N, C-alpha and C positions, 0 to 999 in steps of 0.2 A: 397522535403520536405527534412529536416537537417540529419542527423544522432550525438544519444548523445546515451551517455555512464550510463547507471543505473548498481550499485553496490547493490546488493543482496547479504545478509548476513541470511544465513540458520540457524536452533536450531543448527546446531556443531558444528559451526562459520565457515568455510569454504565460502572465500566471492569467488562468484560467480558473478563478471562486466559481462552486457546486453550490446549491444547494438544495438541501435535499430532507428527507424525513430517516430518521432514528430508526437504527430495527436493522443496516443492512454493515453490510462488507465494506470496504474499503474495493476492493476488485469485484463487487457486481458493480458499485457507484460507478468506472470509470467503467465497464461491463453497455449501462446504462446510456454511457452520456459519447462509446464509441472514441473509447481514448487507446492509444495505441497500449496494449494493459496485459499476456499472451494468458497467463490464468493457465496455460495447458493444461493440468491434473485437474480444471474446475472448481478448483478449492477445496481437496483435500490436501491443501500441503503432498502433496509425493515431489517438488519437483519447486523454479523458483524465481520461475515467469510472473510470477504478481509483482516481483519487491521494489520499493518503495524506497527513495531516503529523505528519513524527519526532518524536519524545520528543529534544530539541536533545541531553538526556544520551544518548543513544544511536544519532544517529548517525555520527558518527565509525564505528560499527562495520559503516556497509554502504562495497564497492566502488561509484568512485564513478560518476558517473549514465554514463551514453555523450549527445553530442551533438544524436543523434535522440530520448531520452527525455527532455534537455534543453528541445527543444525542442515538444514534446506537452504537455511543464509549462505554458509560457508559452501553454498555450490555458485553463490550469486555474481557475478560478477559488481561492480561498484560497489561492494561491498566498503560499510562506510560503521563504524557505533552506533550511530542515529538507523540503519540498516532494517528495515520491521518488512514480515511477506502482508500481501497487500489481504490476501483472502483471511488475512489474522487479524485482521484492524477491522473493533466494528464498535459501526460508528453509537454510541451514545450526543447528552448532549451537553459533556463532560469535552469534548474533541471538534466546542463549534469554534473556527480559523484558524484551523491546526488546517498549517502549509508543508505539504507533502511533495516531490524532487519527481520525478517521473525522468528512470533510467533509457540512454540515450538509445542503449540496446541492451538482451535478455540475455541469458544459453539455457535451454531446453537438457535440459540430465537425464529426461528423464529414459529407461529402458537400460539407461549406461549401466 
């Protein structure tokens, strides 16, 4: 497996590049690194707690979001035009150098 770098921007503005192998999701990587990303549904696309904002310069490198992902994103706090769910972003070679912004807050709507 090849290595890629994903740059996380924390709510306080601190940038943290993380080198990882391809094949995992952004949610899995964030959990491995101990980042504040809840993932209440454990990556089953049943919540919006793994919401990330993809840097505009990198957004077109991602495949389009599914209709189900778009519906879950509607529940996210701070939704933007480049918002995605971390559980739906599979890390590939094409995403090397991608920058993701971690929101300061999330909303867990599971069970409502």
